[in-house]
C-alpha positions in Angstrom: 0.9 -3.6 2.8 -1.4 -4.9 5.5 0.9 -6.0 8.3 3.5 -4.7 5.9 2.6 -1.3 4.6 -1.1 -0.8 4.1 -2.1 -1.4 7.7 0.1 1.5 8.7 0.1 3.8 5.7 -3.2 3.9 3.9 -4.6 7.0 5.6 -1.4 9.0 5.1 -2.3 9.5 1.4 -4.9 12.0 2.2 -2.2 14.5 2.9 -0.9 14.2 -0.6 -3.8 15.7 -2.4 -2.1 19.0 -2.9 0.5 19.4 -5.7 4.2 19.7 -4.8 6.2 21.5 -7.5 9.6 20.8 -6.1 11.3 18.3 -3.8 11.5 19.8 -0.3 13.9 19.4 2.5 13.0 17.1 5.4 11.1 18.7 8.2 12.9 20.5 10.9 14.1 18.4 13.7 11.8 18.7 16.7 12.9 18.8 20.3 13.5 15.6 22.1 10.0 14.1 22.6 8.3 13.9 26.0 6.4 10.9 27.2 2.6 11.1 27.7 0.3 9.3 30.0 0.0 5.6 29.5 -3.2 3.8 28.6 -4.4 1.2 31.1 -4.9 -1.2 28.2 -1.4 -0.8 26.9 0.4 -3.3 29.2 -2.2 -6.1 29.0 -0.2 -8.2 26.5 3.0 -7.7 28.4 2.0 -9.4 31.6 1.3 -6.1 33.2 4.8 -4.8 32.7 5.2 -1.0 32.8 6.5 0.8 29.8 9.9 1.2 31.4 10.2 -2.5 32.0 9.0 -3.3 28.5 11.5 -0.8 27.0 14.3 -2.4 28.9 13.4 -5.7 27.4 13.3 -4.2 23.9 16.8 -2.7 24.4 18.1 -6.2 25.5 16.6 -7.7 22.3 18.3 -4.9 20.3 21.7 -5.6 21.9 21.2 -9.3 21.2 20.5 -8.4 17.6 23.9 -6.6 17.3 22.9 -3.0 18.2 25.7 -1.2 20.1 25.3 0.2 23.5 26.4 3.6 22.1 23.4 3.6 19.8 21.0 2.5 22.6 22.3 5.5 24.6 21.9 7.9 21.8 18.4 6.7 21.0 17.1 6.4 24.6 15.8 10.1 24.9 13.6 9.4 21.8 12.2 6.0 23.1 9.2 7.4 24.9 5.5 6.5 24.9 2.9 8.6 23.2 -0.7 7.6 23.7 -1.7 10.0 20.8 0.2 7.7 18.3 -1.7 4.7 19.6 -5.0 6.5 19.4 -4.3 7.4 15.7 -3.5 3.8 14.9 -6.7 2.5 16.5 -8.8 5.1 14.8 -7.5 4.9 11.3 -10.0 4.4 8.5 -9.0 3.0 5.1 -10.3 4.9 2.1 -13.7 3.9 0.9 -14.3 6.2 -2.0 -14.7 5.2 -5.6 -11.6 4.2 -7.5 -12.2 6.9 -10.1 -12.4 9.6 -7.4 -9.3 8.4 -5.7 -7.3 7.9 -8.9 -8.5 11.2 -10.3 -6.9 12.9 -7.3 -3.8 10.8 -6.6 -2.9 10.2 -10.3 -3.7 13.7 -11.4 -1.8 15.2 -14.4 0.5 17.3 -12.2 1.8 14.1 -10.4 2.3 12.4 -13.7 4.3 15.4 -15.0 6.3 15.6 -11.8 7.2 11.9 -12.2 8.4 12.5 -15.8 10.3 15.6 -14.6 12.1 13.6 -11.8 13.0 10.8 -14.3 14.7 13.4 -16.5 16.3 15.1 -13.5 17.7 11.8 -12.1 18.2 10.1 -15.5 21.5 8.5 -14.7 20.3 6.9 -11.4 17.0 5.7 -13.0 19.0 4.2 -15.9 21.3 2.5 -13.5 18.5 1.1 -11.4 16.7 -0.2 -14.4 19.8 -2.0 -15.6 20.7 -3.4 -12.2 17.2 -4.3 -10.9 15.0 -4.4 -14.0 12.4 -2.0 -12.6 11.2 0.7 -15.1 11.7 4.4 -14.0 7.9 5.0 -14.3 7.2 2.3 -11.7 9.7 3.8 -9.2 8.5 7.4 -9.9 4.8 6.5 -9.3 5.5 5.2 -5.8 7.8 8.1 -5.1 5.0 10.5 -6.1 2.2 8.7 -4.3 4.1 8.2 -1.0 5.5 11.6 -0.4 5.1 13.8 -3.5 8.8 13.4 -4.2 9.9 14.3 -0.7 7.4 17.1 0.0 5.5 15.2 2.6 7.3 12.6 4.6 5.7 13.2 8.0 6.9 15.3 10.9 6.9 13.0 13.9 9.8 11.4 15.7 10.1 7.9 14.3 11.5 6.2 17.4 8.6 7.5 19.6 6.0 6.3 17.1 7.6 2.8 16.8 8.1 2.2 20.5 4.6 3.4 21.3 3.0 1.1 18.8 5.3 -1.7 20.1 4.0 -1.3 23.6 0.4 -1.3 22.4 -1.1 -4.7 22.1 -2.6 -4.5 18.6 0.6 -5.3 16.6 3.2 -5.4 19.3 5.6 -8.0 17.8 5.7 -6.2 14.5 6.6 -2.9 16.0 9.2 -4.4 18.4 10.9 -5.7 15.2 10.5 -2.3 13.5 12.0 -0.5 16.6 15.0 -2.8 16.6 15.4 -2.2 12.8 15.3 1.6 13.4 18.1 1.2 15.9 20.1 -0.8 13.4 19.7 2.1 10.9 21.3 4.4 13.5 24.0 1.9 14.4 25.3 1.6 10.8 25.5 5.4 10.4 22.7 6.0 7.9 20.6 8.4 10.1 20.9 9.9 13.6 18.0 9.6 16.1 17.0 13.3 15.6 17.1 12.9 11.8 14.5 10.1 12.1 11.4 12.1 11.3 8.5 10.4 9.5 4.9 9.3 9.5 3.0 8.6 12.7 3.2 4.9 11.8 7.0 4.9 11.8 7.7 4.9 8.1 10.8 6.7 6.8 11.9 8.5 3.7 10.6 9.6 0.4 9.1 6.3 -0.5 8.1 5.6 3.1 10.0 2.5 4.0 9.3 0.7 7.2 12.6 0.4 9.1 12.9 -3.4 8.4 12.7 -2.6 4.7 15.2 0.3 5.2 17.6 -2.1 6.8 17.2 -4.8 4.2 16.8 -2.9 0.9 18.3 0.6 1.3 21.4 1.1 -0.9 24.0 3.9 -1.0 23.4 5.0 -4.6 25.2 8.4 -4.4 28.4 6.9 -2.9 28.5 9.2 0.2 28.7 6.2 2.6 25.2 6.6 3.9 21.8 5.2 2.9 19.8 8.4 3.2 16.3 8.0 2.0 15.3 11.4 3.4 17.5 13.6 1.3 19.3 11.7 -1.4 17.2 11.3 -4.6 19.7 8.7 -5.9 19.5 6.6 -2.8 15.7 6.8 -3.0 15.7 5.5 -6.6 18.2 2.7 -6.0 16.6 1.6 -2.7 13.1 1.6 -4.1 14.2 -0.4 -7.1 16.0 -2.9 -4.9 12.9 -3.4 -2.8 10.6 -3.7 -5.7 12.9 -6.2 -7.5 14.0 -8.3 -4.6 11.4 -7.7 -1.9 8.4 -7.7 -4.2 9.8 -10.1 -6.8 9.4 -7.8 -9.9 9.7 -9.7 -13.2 12.1 -7.9 -15.5 10.8 -6.8 -18.9 7.1 -7.7 -18.2 4.2 -5.3 -18.0 2.2 -4.6 -14.9 -1.2 -2.9 -15.7 -2.9 -1.8 -18.9 -6.4 -0.4 -19.5 -8.7 -2.5 -21.6 -12.2 -2.5 -23.0 -14.5 -5.4 -22.0 -17.6 -6.7 -23.9 -21.0 -6.8 -22.2 -21.1 -10.6 -22.4 -17.7 -11.3 -20.7 -17.8 -14.3 -18.3 -17.8 -12.0 -15.3 -16.9 -14.8 -12.9 -13.5 -15.0 -14.6 -12.7 -11.3 -13.7 -10.7 -11.7 -10.6 -7.0 -11.3 -9.7 -7.1 -15.0 -8.7 -8.0 -16.0 -12.3 -5.1 -15.8 -14.8 -5.7 -16.7 -18.5 -3.5 -16.2 -21.6 -4.0 -12.9 -23.4 -5.1 -14.9 -26.4 -8.0 -16.3 -24.3 -9.1 -12.9 -23.2 -9.0 -11.8 -26.9 -11.3 -14.7 -27.7 -13.7 -13.3 -25.1 -13.8 -10.0 -26.9 -11.4 -8.0 -24.7 -9.5 -5.3 -26.6 -7.5 -2.2 -25.9 -9.6 0.9 -25.2 -9.2 2.1 -28.8 -10.3 -1.3 -30.2 -6.9 -2.6 -31.0 -6.7 -6.4 -30.4 -4.7 -7.8 -27.6 -1.5 -9.7 -28.5 -2.3 -13.3 -29.4 0.1 -14.8 -27.0 0.2 -16.9 -23.8 1.2 -14.2 -21.4 -0.9 -14.8 -18.2 -3.2 -12.0 -17.2 -6.2 -11.2 -15.0 -9.0 -8.8 -15.7 -9.4 -6.3 -12.9 -12.6 -4.4 -12.5 -12.1 -2.1 -9.5 -15.7 -0.7 -9.8 -17.4 -3.7 -11.4 -18.4 -4.2 -15.0 -19.6 -0.6 -15.5 -16.4 1.0 -14.4 -12.8 1.1 -15.7 -11.2 -2.2 -16.7 -7.6 -3.2 -16.6 -5.4 -6.2 -17.6 -3.3 -7.0 -14.6 -0.2 -9.0 -15.1 2.1 -11.0 -12.8 4.0 -7.8 -11.8 0.8 -6.3 -10.4 1.3 -8.5 -7.4 4.2 -6.2 -6.5 1.6 -3.4 -6.1 -0.8 -5.4 -4.0 2.2 -6.4 -1.8 3.4 -2.8 -1.5 -0.1 -1.9 -0.3 -3.0 -4.4 -0.4 -5.6 -1.8 -0.7 -7.0 -2.5 -4.2 -7.8 1.2 -4.7 -4.2 2.2 -3.8 -2.5 -0.6 -5.8 -4.5 0.0 -8.9 -4.0 3.7 -8.7 -0.2 3.2 -8.3 -0.1 0.9 -11.3 -2.2 3.3 -13.4 -0.1 6.3 -12.4 3.1 4.4 -13.5 1.5 3.6 -16.8 0.6 7.3 -17.3 4.2 8.4 -16.4 5.4 5.8 -19.0 3.2 7.4 -21.7 -0.2 5.7 -21.5 -3.4 7.7 -22.3 -5.7 8.7 -19.5 -8.3 6.0 -18.7 -11.7 6.3 -20.2 -14.5 7.7 -18.1 -17.4 5.4 -17.3 -20.4 5.8 -19.7 -22.5 6.8 -16.7 -22.3 7.1 -12.9 -21.4 3.8 -11.2 -23.7 3.2 -8.2 -22.0 2.6 -4.9 -23.6 1.3 -1.8 -23.6 3.9 1.0 -21.3 3.1 3.9 -24.0 1.8 6.2 -25.5 -0.5 3.5 -22.1 -1.9 2.6 -21.4 -2.6 6.2 -24.8 -4.4 6.4 -23.9 -6.4 3.3 -20.7 -7.5 5.0 -22.6 -8.5 8.1 -25.0 -10.6 6.0 -22.0 -12.2 4.2 -20.5 -13.1 7.6 -23.9 -14.6 8.6 -23.8 -16.6 5.4 -20.5 -18.1 6.4 -17.9 -15.9 4.7 -14.8 -14.4 6.2 -14.8 -10.8 5.0 -12.1 -9.6 7.4 -13.2 -6.6 9.4 -16.8 -5.5 9.0 -16.0 -1.9 8.4 -18.0 -0.7 5.4 -14.9 -0.8 3.2 -14.7 -3.1 0.1 -11.5 -5.1 0.6 -10.4 -8.1 -1.3 -12.1 -10.6 1.1 -15.4 -8.7 0.8 -15.1 -8.6 -3.0 -14.4 -12.4 -3.1 -17.5 -13.0 -0.9 -19.6 -10.7 -3.0 -18.6 -12.6 -6.2 -19.5 -16.0 -4.6 -23.0 -14.7 -3.7 -23.4 -13.1 -7.1 -22.7 -16.5 -8.6 -25.2 -18.2 -6.2 -28.0 -15.7 -7.1 -27.2 -15.8 -10.9 -26.1 -12.2 -10.9 -23.2 -10.9 -13.0 -20.3 -11.9 -10.9 -18.1 -8.8 -11.1 -17.4 -8.5 -7.4 -19.1 -5.2 -7.2 -21.7 -4.9 -4.4 -25.1 -3.7 -5.7 -28.5 -2.8 -4.2 -29.9 -5.8 -5.9 -27.5 -8.2 -4.2 -28.2 -6.5 -0.8 -31.9 -6.9 -1.4 -31.6 -10.5 -2.3 -29.6 -11.2 0.9 -31.9 -9.2 3.1 -34.8 -11.3 1.7 -33.2 -14.5 3.1 -29.6 -15.1 4.1 -28.3 -17.8 1.8 -25.7 -20.2 3.2 -22.3 -20.4 1.7 -21.5 -23.6 -0.1 -19.1 -26.0 1.7 -15.6 -24.8 1.1 -16.7 -21.4 0.1 -15.4 -19.5 3.0 -13.1 -16.7 1.6 -9.8 -16.5 3.4 
């Protein structure tokens, strides 16, 4: 979730490429953290206030939000600044590899099998969650597997130190002040102690990596022990994740999320976008089928055609529930992988391999294409050589302008056209 989860979590997935055969205990509690030297830049958005003055203000805000003085005292030794955390945040790079490479690693058979095993192991909690929240077990299990390999990799850094360091930095100060106060509320209501709060460098907690605000708002005590413990209790993880997906991400009970499809060569490519929803009957008229050739249902269920690697790569039918995935993490590669893994855990066949290699622009050329799109009047977000949704939308608009197949996939041909003479975006075409 960018400014929810993806802005702080995308790079943590690289650590999950090794299989975890069993759920592991949380990392050992480290010693109380020590402060490190402050960055001269850090106080610029706080009117020059020192970290100590800034922290005093955050504590006052926490007390005003209902946090007890006892909790403030208990947490204070952990509320220290770490420039290394800030450096990691500024230096993070979102994944830029092909979807098939990323999904091949992150939705590997062992993770599918582990998901099915955990559904059997926690059958009663999964059944209860599906009844209460309408979220299928496979959907919960896929996030559980992707975020921490079912508890094997939750991070090993003191959460309070991470949160308050990012709060003092100026990049997303307000967000992390709120997350710091939420973490103090978690302590205050007895769910976790300060030294139990160990997680990712970005301050996420537990086996499905909740930001503290999500922990406060959606964590539930599913095992009945009086605590909402997302680090150790599988039942609490299942119930809380279901609650967040259902009520935070607005999951639609009983509806699908993502299915692989087969698309014809003459599909109207400009219609293949998450912003375009057509009835399944309309897609069937266009010649879209299931991968084995079976026809789509002839009904009015709205759906989008998603082509994460353009018209020569895998193709999916994305339904309204897929919005929950892009809200969880707005990286298209991550969200599509999570939806695909859930479908595999639920029993779907592996996706078909592309008929041949799908050409991908090198990093520097993709970055140049983004620069040319900006010059043409488009907002592509950060010019970073990564194909995000804004870049994809701008690519589609330029493909339409040049009469190229508008599948949102940047090609050498499109780059050559734009190098030849930067076209101007049409009025109202700025992608936001």
